C-alpha positions in Angstrom: -32.2 3.3 19.0 -31.6 0.0 20.9 -30.2 -1.5 17.7 -27.9 1.4 17.2 -26.6 1.2 20.7 -26.0 -2.5 20.3 -24.2 -1.9 17.1 -21.9 0.7 18.6 -21.1 -1.6 21.5 -20.2 -4.4 19.1 -18.0 -2.1 17.1 -16.2 -1.0 20.2 -15.8 -4.6 21.4 -14.3 -5.6 18.0 -11.8 -2.8 18.1 -10.6 -3.9 21.5 -10.3 -7.5 20.3 -8.2 -6.5 17.3 -6.1 -4.3 19.5 -5.5 -7.2 22.0 -4.5 -9.6 19.3 -2.2 -7.1 17.7 -0.5 -6.6 21.1 0.0 -10.4 21.5 1.6 -10.7 18.1 3.8 -7.7 18.7 5.0 -9.4 21.9 5.9 -12.5 19.9 7.7 -10.4 17.4 9.6 -8.6 20.2 10.6 -12.0 21.7 11.8 -13.2 18.3 14.0 -10.2 17.9 15.6 -10.4 21.3 18.8 -12.2 22.0 18.4 -15.8 23.1 17.6 -19.3 22.0 14.0 -18.5 21.2 14.8 -15.7 18.8 17.6 -17.8 17.1 15.1 -20.6 16.5 12.7 -18.3 14.7 15.2 -16.3 12.7 16.6 -17.3 9.3 20.3 -18.2 9.1 21.6 -16.7 5.9 24.6 -18.1 4.1 26.5 -15.3 2.6 28.6 -16.2 -0.5 32.3 -16.3 0.3 33.2 -13.8 -2.4 31.0 -11.1 -0.7 32.2 -10.0 2.8 29.8 -9.6 5.7 30.6 -5.9 5.9 29.7 -5.4 2.2 26.5 -7.4 2.8 25.5 -5.2 5.7 26.3 -2.0 3.8 24.2 -3.2 0.9 21.0 -3.5 2.9 21.5 -0.1 4.5 21.8 1.5 1.0 25.5 2.4 1.4 26.8 -0.1 -1.1 24.8 1.4 -3.9 26.7 4.6 -3.9 30.0 3.0 -4.8 28.7 1.6 -8.1 31.5 -1.0 -8.3 30.5 -3.2 -11.2 32.1 -6.4 -10.0 30.6 -6.1 -6.5 27.2 -5.0 -7.9 27.0 -8.2 -9.9 27.8 -10.2 -6.8 25.0 -8.3 -5.0 22.6 -9.0 -7.7 23.5 -12.7 -7.6 23.1 -12.7 -3.8 19.7 -11.1 -4.0 18.5 -13.5 -6.7 19.8 -16.6 -4.8 18.8 -15.7 -1.3 15.7 -13.6 -1.9 14.7 -11.7 1.2 14.8 -14.6 3.7 17.1 -12.3 5.6 14.2 -10.0 6.3 12.6 -12.2 9.0 15.7 -11.9 11.2 16.0 -8.2 10.6 12.5 -7.5 12.1 12.2 -10.5 14.4 9.6 -11.9 12.0 8.0 -15.2 13.0 8.6 -17.4 9.9 10.2 -16.4 6.6 9.4 -15.1 3.2 11.1 -15.2 -0.1 10.3 -13.9 -3.6 8.1 -16.9 -4.3 5.6 -15.6 -1.7 4.9 -12.5 -3.9 3.8 -12.5 -7.5 3.9 -9.5 -9.7 1.6 -9.6 -12.7 2.2 -7.1 -15.6 -0.8 -6.0 -17.7 -0.9 -3.8 -20.8 -3.8 -2.3 -22.6 -3.5 -4.3 -25.8 -4.5 -7.5 -24.0 -5.5 -6.4 -20.6 -7.0 -9.7 -19.5 -3.7 -11.5 -19.8 -0.6 -10.9 -17.7 3.1 -11.5 -17.7 4.6 -12.8 -14.5 7.7 -10.8 -13.4 10.4 -12.9 -11.7 13.4 -11.4 -10.1 15.3 -14.7 -9.9 15.2 -15.2 -13.7 17.9 -13.3 -15.6 15.9 -13.3 -18.9 12.5 -12.6 -17.3 12.7 -8.8 -17.2 14.3 -8.7 -20.6 11.3 -10.5 -22.2 8.7 -8.6 -20.3 6.4 -6.3 -22.3 7.4 -3.3 -20.2 7.6 0.2 -21.8 9.9 2.7 -19.9 8.1 5.6 -21.6 4.8 4.7 -20.0 3.6 5.4 -16.4 3.8 2.4 -14.1 0.9 1.7 -11.7 1.4 -0.8 -9.0 -1.7 -2.2 -7.4 -1.6 -4.0 -4.0 -4.6 -5.8 -2.4 -5.3 -6.3 1.3 -6.3 -9.0 3.7 -8.1 -12.2 2.5 -7.7 -11.0 -1.1 -5.6 -11.9 -4.1 -4.4 -10.5 -7.4 -7.8 -11.7 -8.9 -10.0 -10.0 -6.3 -12.4 -7.2 -6.9 -10.2 -4.3 -6.0 -7.1 -5.0 -8.2 -9.1 -6.1 -11.2 -11.4 -3.1 -11.0 -8.4 -0.8 -10.7 -6.5 -2.5 -13.5 -9.5 -2.4 -15.9 -10.2 1.2 -15.1 -6.6 2.3 -15.6 -6.2 0.5 -18.9 -9.6 1.5 -20.3 -8.5 4.8 -21.8 -4.7 4.5 -22.2 -1.7 2.2 -22.3 0.3 1.8 -19.0 2.5 -0.6 -17.2 0.0 -1.9 -14.7 1.5 -4.3 -12.2 -0.8 -6.2 -9.7 1.0 -7.5 -6.6 -0.4 -10.8 -5.5 0.7 -11.7 -2.0 -2.2 -14.0 -1.3 0.1 -16.8 0.1 0.4 -14.5 3.1 -2.8 -12.4 2.9 -5.1 -15.4 3.2 -3.9 -16.0 6.7 -7.2 -16.3 8.6 -5.7 -14.7 11.8 -5.6 -11.0 10.9 -2.7 -10.0 13.2 -0.6 -12.8 11.8 -1.0 -11.4 8.3 -0.5 -7.8 9.5 2.8 -8.8 11.1 4.2 -9.8 7.7 3.2 -6.5 6.0 6.7 -4.9 6.5 8.4 -7.9 4.9 6.0 -8.1 2.0 6.5 -4.4 1.3 10.3 -4.8 1.3 10.0 -7.7 -1.2 7.8 -5.6 -3.5 10.2 -2.6 -3.1 13.2 -4.7 -4.1 11.5 -6.1 -7.2 10.5 -2.6 -8.2 13.9 -1.3 -7.4 15.4 -3.9 -9.7 13.1 -2.9 -12.5 14.1 0.8 -12.0 17.8 0.0 -11.6 17.9 -2.2 -14.7 16.3 0.6 -16.7 13.0 -1.2 -17.5 10.7 1.4 -15.9 11.2 5.1 -15.0 11.2 5.9 -11.3 9.6 9.3 -12.1 6.4 7.5 -13.3 5.9 5.0 -10.5 2.6 5.1 -8.6 1.6 2.7 -5.9 -2.1 2.1 -5.2 -2.9 0.0 -2.1 -6.1 -0.9 -0.3 -6.3 -1.6 3.4 -3.2 -3.7 4.4 -2.1 -3.2 0.8 -1.8 0.5 1.5 0.8 -0.2 4.3 2.6 -2.7 2.0 2.9 0.2 -0.5 4.3 2.4 2.2 7.0 -0.2 3.1 7.8 -0.7 -0.6 8.3 3.0 -0.9 10.5 3.1 2.2 12.6 0.3 0.7 13.0 1.9 -2.7 13.8 5.2 -1.2 16.6 3.6 0.8 18.1 1.6 -2.0 17.8 4.2 -4.7 18.4 7.3 -2.5 15.5 8.9 -4.3 11.8 9.2 -3.2 9.1 7.5 -5.3 6.7 10.0 -6.8 3.2 8.9 -5.7 1.5 6.5 -3.2 -2.3 6.3 -2.9 -3.6 4.6 0.3 -7.2 3.5 0.0 -8.6 3.3 3.6 -5.3 2.2 5.1 -5.9 -0.6 7.7 -6.3 0.5 11.3 -6.0 -2.7 13.3 -2.4 -3.3 14.3 -1.3 0.1 12.7 -3.3 2.6 14.8 -0.9 4.7 16.9 2.2 3.3 15.2 5.1 5.6 14.4 5.8 6.6 10.8 8.4 3.9 10.3 5.9 1.2 11.0 3.1 2.2 8.6 2.3 4.1 5.5 3.4 7.7 6.1 3.6 11.1 4.3 7.4 10.7 4.0 7.2 7.5 1.9 6.6 9.3 -1.4 6.8 12.8 -2.9 3.0 12.8 -2.8 0.9 10.6 -0.5 -2.8 10.6 -1.2 -5.2 8.9 1.3 -8.9 8.1 1.0 -10.7 7.4 4.3 -14.1 5.5 4.1 -14.2 3.3 7.2 -12.1 5.5 9.5 -11.6 4.6 13.1 -12.8 1.1 12.6 -11.3 -0.9 9.7 -9.4 2.1 8.4 -7.2 4.8 10.1 -8.8 8.0 11.1 -5.8 10.3 11.4 -4.5 12.1 8.4 -1.2 10.4 7.2 -0.8 11.8 3.7 -0.3 15.1 2.0 -3.9 15.2 1.0 -6.5 13.1 3.0 -9.9 12.7 1.5 -12.9 12.1 3.8 -15.9 11.2 1.6 -19.1 11.7 3.7 -16.9 12.3 6.7 -14.7 9.3 6.1 -16.2 6.8 8.6 -19.0 4.4 9.1 -21.5 4.1 7.6 -20.9 5.2 4.0 -24.1 6.0 2.0 -25.7 2.8 0.7 -23.9 0.6 3.3 -25.3 -1.1 6.4 -24.5 -1.1 10.1 -24.5 -4.9 10.0 -21.8 -5.7 7.4 -18.9 -5.3 9.9 -17.6 -2.3 7.9 -16.8 -4.3 4.8 -19.0 -2.2 2.5 -17.6 1.1 3.7 -14.1 -0.2 3.5 -14.6 -1.2 -0.1 -16.1 2.2 -1.0 -12.6 3.7 -0.9 -11.5 1.9 -4.1 -15.0 2.2 -5.7 -14.8 5.9 -5.3 -11.2 6.1 -6.5 -11.8 4.0 -9.6 -14.8 6.2 -10.5 -12.8 9.3 -9.8 -10.3 8.3 -12.5 -13.0 8.3 -15.1 -14.3 11.8 -14.5 -12.6 15.2 -14.5 -15.1 17.3 -12.6 -16.2 15.0 -9.8 -14.7 13.7 -6.5 -13.5 17.2 -5.7 -12.6 17.6 -2.0 -12.8 20.9 -0.1 -10.6 21.8 2.9 -12.8 21.9 6.0 -12.6 21.2 9.8 -15.3 18.5 9.6 -18.1 17.0 7.6 -20.8 19.0 9.5 -19.3 22.4 8.5 -18.9 21.1 4.9 -22.6 20.0 4.6 -23.6 23.4 6.0 -21.8 25.0 3.1 -19.1 26.7 5.3 -16.2 25.3 3.2 -16.4 26.2 -0.5 -12.9 27.5 -1.3 -12.6 26.5 -4.9 -9.0 27.6 -5.1 -8.0 25.2 -2.3 -10.1 22.3 -3.6 -8.3 19.1 -4.6 -9.4 16.3 -7.0 -9.2 12.7 -5.9 -6.9 10.7 -8.2 -4.8 13.6 -9.3 -1.1 14.1 -8.2 -0.3 17.4 -6.5 2.9 18.9 -5.3 4.5 18.0 -2.0 3.6 21.4 -0.4 -0.1 20.5 -0.7 -1.5 19.5 2.7 -5.0 19.2 4.1 -8.1 17.2 5.0 -10.6 17.3 2.1 -14.3 16.6 2.5 -16.8 15.6 -0.2 -20.2 13.9 -0.6 -21.2 10.9 -2.7 -24.4 9.2 -3.7 -25.5 5.9 -2.1 -25.0 3.8 -5.3 -23.0 3.9 -8.5 -22.4 6.3 -10.1 -21.2 7.6 -6.8 -20.0 11.1 -7.8 -21.8 14.3 -7.0 -21.2 17.1 -9.5 -19.5 20.1 -8.0 -22.7 22.2 -8.5 -24.7 19.8 -6.5 -22.7 20.8 -3.4 -24.0 24.3 -3.5 
């Protein structure tokens, strides 16, 4: 009992520390976005080409320019985007520092040789043309979280699982040049900018007819879930069309808890937003933010097979372990609508008609908190009959 009390005290202390650091970094961002010498020193000065007026430039990045479809100006816009990247984004959000397309790598994988990738480059005119993209295939975009890279456990597991049975355009987003920032709030402060960069590259692929917008599916873990949300926001604004599907795997809580919809992953970012909570109210968000929110084993610490002493890392990772396994089975990882995990385990929630499967896309009118149980080790799934 003493150990459990000590653990809970440590957990609460860590939550407060994260919250304090996030407030400090938010104050820095606010100062950077306010008028004055300090903000000007932190913001990027963007040189706009003389052939493109400032008013056109401003309208472009609010989405208005895209409706005109003027070919000459569109070519200028493309040139501007390729040359300048998104260094403008720091000034737009008061970001401390600056990012450009070199800070984010997109790796394309196909089933035929799933261990080799093609690097997509938006600033190379021939790069997209030579890419082994297939517009007729679904496009899955995988985005890792803090202190991870494109070669970490989550993106590789997801890529291998997706390509095991069928051919797809699988794109792993590697933003490790930012995500390996040791100070978490610093990394979290860049999430909106990384998401916009990703969104602009994906928009270019859609707009240039290399992939089909109706088949785009983002899958992000932790901070990567919020990156996916901002990518969706950017595409929706530029394309004036909502992306079909975003899956957030235990979306990060620190620096995003209590934030408005515009500052995190939200149900409005895609036609269908699917969330899996496994470290809720600690490393992951507790509140439902999707159309369907799955809460395996109640959604919070400690997931079966994990420990109180791993600082939530094991439970946080369970989200993508469950999801990857859910993609390999048709009958398992079925969630049932329920008020809480206690009612579910007592057998009070067994409406088969309202049940939803993790990893399957549903219509936008599907809403609810879904509960399910798992085993403590792989294979994690519990057959539907075992719930009875």
